[in-house]
N, C-alpha and C positions, 0 to 999 in steps of 0.2 A: 409539542415534542418535549420530553423530559430532558433535564441536564445530562443525564447519562446517555440518552440517545444522541443528543447533540455532540457530546464528546466522542462517542463511538463513530458518528458520522465524520467528525473531523479526522479521526485516525484513518478511517476507510478512505476519506478524501485524500489524505496525505499518501496513503498506499497507492491509490489510483493515480494520483498526480505524479508522485515520485517514482514509484516502481515501474511505471509504464512509459514515462517520458523518454523519448529518444534524444540524444545529445544534439541532433540536427534540428530539432524543433525549437522555436522561440516562443516563450510565453511571457507576456508583459510582466516585468518586475522579478522574474525568476530565471536564474542562470544555473544550470546543473553543471557542477565542476567534476563530479565523479559519481558514477552509477555502476554498482557491481554487486555480485553475490558476496556475502560476507566471507572474507578469507578464512575466518575461524571455523566455518561450517562447510567444508568442501564436499561433504557427503549428503547434503540436503536432498530430500526425496523428490522435490518438484523443481523442474527446470523450465524457464520461459524462453520462447524464441519467436521469430517473425513479429516482433513488436512494432506497431504502427500507431501513430497519433496524428489525427487531422483536426484542425480547428475549422468549424463551420459556424459562422456567425458567432453567437454567444456560447456555443457548445463545443465540447471536445468529443470526437469519436475515437474510441480506443479499440484496437484489435490485437490479439496475440494468440499464440498456441502454448499451452502448458502441458507438460508430460509428467505424470505422477508415477513413480517407479514401483509402488506396491499399494495394496489396500491399506487404508487408514481406518481402523475399526473403532478407535476410541474417540472421545470428544477432543476438541481443539483448545489450545491456549494460545492467545496472541499477546505479544508484548511490543510496545513502542517505546523507544528510548530517543529522546531529543536533547541535543546539546546546542546551545547558542553561544556564538562568539561575536565580538564587535566586528571583526573582519578576519579573513583567512590568513592575513599576515600577523594577527594579534591573538595567537592561540593561548597566550597567558591570560586572556580575558574570558575564556570559555567557562560556561556554567552548564553543568549537566542537570537537566530536569529530572525529577523523580520518575522512574519508569512507570508506565501505565500498563497493567496486565488485565486481560479479560479471560477468565476461565469459562469453560462450558460454552465456547463460542458457537457451536453448532446451532444453538437456538436462534441465532440471528439469520440463518440461511432461509428460513421459511416465514419470516415476518413480512406480510404484505403492506403496501402503501408506506414504505419508508424511502428515504432519499436514495438508498442503495439498491432497492428492489429491481429497478429496470436494468441496472448493471448486472446483478446476479442472474436475472432472467435471460440475459443475452448470452450467457455461457452455455455452450452445448457440449456434451449433455449437461442437463441441469445438475447442479451440485447439491447433494444432500449428504448428511452423515448417516452411516459410514461412507467415506469417500472411496470410490473404487479406483483401482489402478487403471491408468489409461491416458488418453489424449483428450484434452479439453480445449475447445476453440471459442474465443471471444471475438465476435465480429461486429464492428461498428456500434459498440455500446456507447450510449450517449450519457455524457456527464456535463451538466451545466457549469460553465466556468464562473458564472455569477455566484454560485454557492460558496466559492472559496473566499470571497470578499467578506463574508460574515465572521471570519475567524481572525482575531486580533493578533497577528504576528508582527513583531517589530523588525525593522531592517537589520540585517546582519548576515553572518556566515553561520549556516546550520549544518550539523551532522545529524543524520537520522538513520536509525536502525529499526527495521521491522522484522520480528521473528515470529514464525508460526510453528508450534510444536504439537506433537501427538501428546495429549494430556496424560495418557495412560503410561507411556514408557519414556517420555521425554525426548524422543527422536525429533530432530529438526526437520520440518517439512519444507520450509523455505525461509531464507533470510536475505534481506536486501539492505545494502549500506549505501547511503547517498550523502554527498556533500553538495550544498547549494548556497548561492547568495540570493537573498531576498531584498528587494527594494520596492516595497508597495507604493 
């Protein structure tokens, strides 16, 4: 697996782990302090509901319903912004990492035998670009929790923002903001 694919997988893993985690669920070493749609994008085109996360042995099973309010005919751009602080009480120690942006993201939907293939294949109907308006259901998609241990995150308080945009017109499709404490 190339470095680019590994980094992409880490971003997707963060999305899967952070965007879908319910506050009532406990994952070792991770405490979600805040999970919300980004307040600065109240008109995002996709809304998630019925979010469920179950831990079964070494794996997490994720389910949710997503509603996309209109067809998205252009390619996608995703951006991940990570900020790390020593602690939630020490916001003067925060360091914002350089945002990571992937343009032409649609190409990743149809790559077989990747760590995220089984996740995407569990989404019904199957997602391809252009993305059609409608309801998408993810049911018991399996994500190995062992995969997260490969990424070297230091202990601390993290702020994470994941933004997906319509690359053609810049419309925000979804944006999730998370605050979490990590103690690996």
